[in-house]
N, C-alpha and C positions, 0 to 999 in steps of 0.2 A: 446370908448374902443377900444383897438387893437384887432384884429382876436386872437384867442384862441391859435394858434402856437406860437404867438409873446408875447402872456401873458406868457405862460411857460419859454421862453428865459430871458424874463425881471424880472422874480423872483429872489430874492435874494437865495443865498446857505444858508441853517441854521448856523447858528454861533455856534462854540464850546465854550464851558465855558473856560475861561481862568483856567490855572491849580491853586490850590488852595496851601497856603503858605505850609502845610506840604508835599504835591507832590514836590513843588520846592525845599524842604529842602533834602527830601530824594532822588531827581536824584541829587543833588550836592554831597550829601555823597557817592552815588555810584560811581561817576565819581571822587572824591578824592581818595577812596579806591582803584579803578581800576589804577590810576596813582601811587600810592604808591605801589601796587603789581608791576606793571610793571619797576619802578626803582629798585625795591629789586631784581627782576629777573637779569636785566641789568648788577647790580653789583655784583651777586653771584658767579662769576668764576675769577680766576688769568688768565687775556689773556696776552700773551707775548707782550711787548710794544717795545722792540728793542733787539737787539743782535748785538755782535762782535764776529765773522763776521756777517756781516749782512745777511739776506736772499736774494739769488739771486747775491752776489756781486762776484766779481773776483778778487783775491789776488795774489800781485807778491811775496808774502813769505807764508811759512806755518805758521799759527798761533799755538802758544804753549798751548791755552786754549780758551774756549769758555766765554764769558760772557752773561748772559740772565737777563733782567730787565724785571718784571711783573708788573701788574696793581697794585696788592696786594700781601702781603707776602706769599711764597708758598715754598712746599720742592720738590726738584727733586724726583722722586720714579724710575725713568728709563731713561736712555740715551743709545742711540747705534749711530756708525757711520758706514756709507757704501760708499767704493768707488767705482765709475762706476756701475759695475755688479757683482763686487765683495761681498762674504755674507757679511751681517751687524756682525760688531763687537761690544758687550755690552762693556759700560766704567763704572766698576763697582766701582770704587773710587768718590762716591758722596758727595758733602758735606752733613752734618747732619742738618745743619743750615735752619731755615724758614726764609727767607728774601727777599724783594723785587728783589733784585739784587743778582746773583748767577753766581760763577765763577767754572769753572772744567777744569783740567787738560786734554788736548788730548794727544794721543800717537803721534807719528812722523809722518806726513805726507807727500807724496810725491805728485808730480803734479798730476790734475786730477779732477774729478767732485765727490763732495762728498755730501750725505745727512745726517743730523743729527736728528734723531727722538728722542724725549722728550716727558716724561710725568711728570707733575707735581700735587701736591694735595696742594690746597689752603687752609687757615686757617679755613675757614668755612667747609672744609671737601670736598668740590667739586673737581673731577677729570678734568684736561684740558690737552690737547696734542696737539702735532703738528711737522712740519718737516722743517728744515732749509736747504737750497740748497747753498752751494757756489763752487766755482772753484779754483784750485790754478794753475796759469800759468805755463806753460812747463818749463820758464827759471827760476822758484823758485827753491832754494835750501835749 
């Protein structure tokens, strides 16, 4: 027989009983519910997918309009444009439509750096917002 110190080391740890079928089903249901809730949260807002002009772009000519494409149908509720350090100008003629792609006429723009700040309301009632930055090159007319 081994000495007492070795006897303690050699003994096995008590084994846990395997989870029963009900516990396994509850765990599986909880995981599935969490996955569904996370997917719903991720899809709950209209995100800007692309725009023309694109964020960060440099243009050789001033755009006459901005076109915004969202991940789901949305309605623009606010839009303003700011050149360099000048005060922002609200663009009031917003489309009334609720759509994935929205087009808004812009005022005549001169060369410079612009920030186009927007706010949109998705069909499910969530508000999303953001700012696009673009530059019109000095040679543009």
